[in-house]
Every structure is written in structure tokens, then in C-alpha cells.
N, C-alpha and C positions, 0 to 999 in steps of 0.2 A: 582553860586547860587544867587547872587544879581541880575544878569541879568534875571534869570528865575523869580524871585520874581517881578521884574519890569514889565516883560511881563504879568504875571498873574494879577497884579494890573491894567494894561492897558486894558486887556480883561474884567476884572470885571467892570471897569469904563464904557467901551463901552456897556456892557450888561445892566448896570443900566441906562445909558442914553437912550438906545433903549427902555427899558421897560417904562421909564418915558415919552418919546415921544409917545409911544403907548398908555399909559394911558390918556394922554392929547387928543390924537386923538379919543380914545374911548369915553371920556366925551363929546367932541364936536360933535360926531356923534350919540348921543342918540336921539331917536325920540322926536321931539318937538311938532308935530301936526299930527293928524290922517287924513286919507282920509275921505271925507264926504260920498262918495258912492263907492260901490265895487260890484263885480259880483262873488259871491262865492256860493258853494253848501251848506256849513254848517259853523257853528261857533264852535270853540274849545277854551275852557278856561282852563288855567293852574291854579291850586289852589294856594292859598297863599293870603297874604294881609288880609283885614278885610271884605271880601265878595264883595268888589266893582267890582272885575273882574267878578264874577258870575252874579251880577246885570247887568253889562254892556252887558254880553253875552245874558242874558234874553232880554234886551232891543233891541238887534240886531237880534233876531231870525227871525223876519219878513223880514229882509233885505237879507236873504239867500234863495236860490231857493228851497231847500228841507225842509225848516222850521225846521231845526235840530240844537240842541245844545248838544255838548259833553263836559262834565266836567272831565278832566283827572287829576289823582293823588289824588283822594279823599281817606281820611283815612277810613278804613273799619268799624269804629264805627259811621260813618256819616249816619244818616237815612235821605235819600234824600227827601222823602215826607214830613217829619216833618219839616225839616229845610227850604226847598224851599217854601212850602205852608204856614206853620204856623208862621215861623220866618221872612221870607223874603216877605211874602204876594204875592207869585206868584200865578197866576191863575191855579187851579187844572187841568183843561182840557189841558192847554198848557204844564204843567209839565208831564202829562200822555202821551200826544201824541208826544211831541217834545224834551224832555230833557232826556239824558242818562248820566249815571255816570260810570266812570272807576275807579276801585279800585286797579288795578294791579301795577301802577307805583309809584316809590318812589323818582324819580329824573327826570331831564329834558330829559336825554337820554331815559329813560323808557317811559316818556310822549309821545315822538315822536313815539316810537314803538307801544305803546298802541293805539295811535291815528291811526297809519297806519293800524292796524288790524281792528279797528272799521270802518275806512273809506272803506277798501276793502269789508267788510261785507255789508255795506250800499251803496256801489257803489258811494262813494263821491270822487271827483277829486280835489276839491279846497276848501280851508278853510280860514276863518278869524281867525287868531291866536291872542288871547287876553291874555296878561300877563303884568307885570309891565314894566315901562320904562327902568329900570336898567337891568332887566332880558331879555328884548327883543332881543338884539344882539345875545346872546348865544342860546336862544330858537329858533330864526329864523334860525340860522346857523344849529343847530342840526335837526330841522324839514326839512330843505332843503336837508340835507344829508341822512336822514333816512326814512322820511315818504312817499316819492314818490308823494307828493301832491303839488299843486300850493298853495303857502302860501302868504297871504296878512297880514302883521303885523298890530296890533291895540294895541298900548301901553297905559296902564292906568297910568296916572300921579298920584303919591301919594300925590300931593299937598305939596311937600317938596321944599321949596325955596333953601335949602342947602342940598345936598346929603352927608351923612356921608362918609368921605374918606375911612374908613375901608370897608364899603359895596361896594363902587365903585371899590376899589382895589380887593376885593374878586371876584366880577363879572368879572372884566377884566382878572384876573389870570385864572378863570374857562374858559373864552372864549379862551384864549391863549392855554390852555391845550387841550380844545376840538378841536381846529384847528390843534394842533400837533398830536392828535390821529387819526383824520380823514384826509385822502388824498382827497382833493377837486376833485370833478368829473370834468373832462374836456371833452368838446364836440369836436369831430373831424369834 
């Protein structure tokens, strides 16, 4: 029994060490800087934060070939015209022609699927994906697995000099779970 307990402790220690090293790697690989130029068909913003993602998406519309912005994961109480035009001071013509809102997704997995269906309908093949720095690794992974689109990441820095450990740990665990759930596609 003592030998079994010793082996279990060694296995637990190895798991903790592996997760700790993975967390350090995750932190060190968070996006630090975005590309200045990119060649995409449309912009996709994942909701969250204080609106800075949507504002950045709006600012990037003209850098996309199709001049389209899709905001995924919007709460169904969100009145897009009121918020975008009256509160964020977006140009009404640009909102009407170029911005669409998705109300179906409640999480990152569903964001990727909702975006996939929107992109198929609009004949979009490549996107600039905008979300937070901490959320980007998981979002990019899921979009690469599920959307069928060429994804260019664009992470919004929350101007936090210190990332709360709990938030970083939560995102890392969600990324690990996502990678465990999905078998990475291998090209032959």
C-alpha cells in the first residue's frame, strides 16, 4: 500500500510540474504585438471587455477586402444600432452596410461555429480575429479547428501590467481542455 501511495504521489507531482511548466509557456507565448498589415476578407470580433474590441474592429473595417465586420456572441438584449451609433459614435452608413451582429453564441466554441456559418453565407475565406490577449490562444485554436477559415489573430491588450493569476490559470485550463477535446487536424 505504501508503494502504491508513493507512486500516486510521484504521478501527481509530475502532473503538477507539467501543468506549471505549461502555464509558464502559455504566459510567455501570449501575443505581445499585432501585425501592422494583413490580407483578410473580413473582421470578426468576439464580445467581452469594455467595448475596446468592437471599437478596434470598427477601426479595421477598411483594412478588409469585403469591408465587413461580424460581432459574434452578442447578448440578445443588445440593440446594435443604438449602441453602435449613439453610444460608440460609429458612422450610421458604415453600421448599416458593413457591420453584422451574431446573437447565437454563448461561448468561444459557439463563436467559431457562428462565424463559420456567417462566413459561408457571405463567401468569406479569411478573417482578422479580434479578442483579448489572454483569450486569443484558445480562440485562435478553436477557430482553426472549427471555422474552416484562415485566421489572423489580433489581440487587444487590456493595458494590464499584471495579469491576475486566476484569470491566466482559468484561460490556460480552458485551452488545455479544448486541446484535449479536439483532435488536431493533421495534413498528409
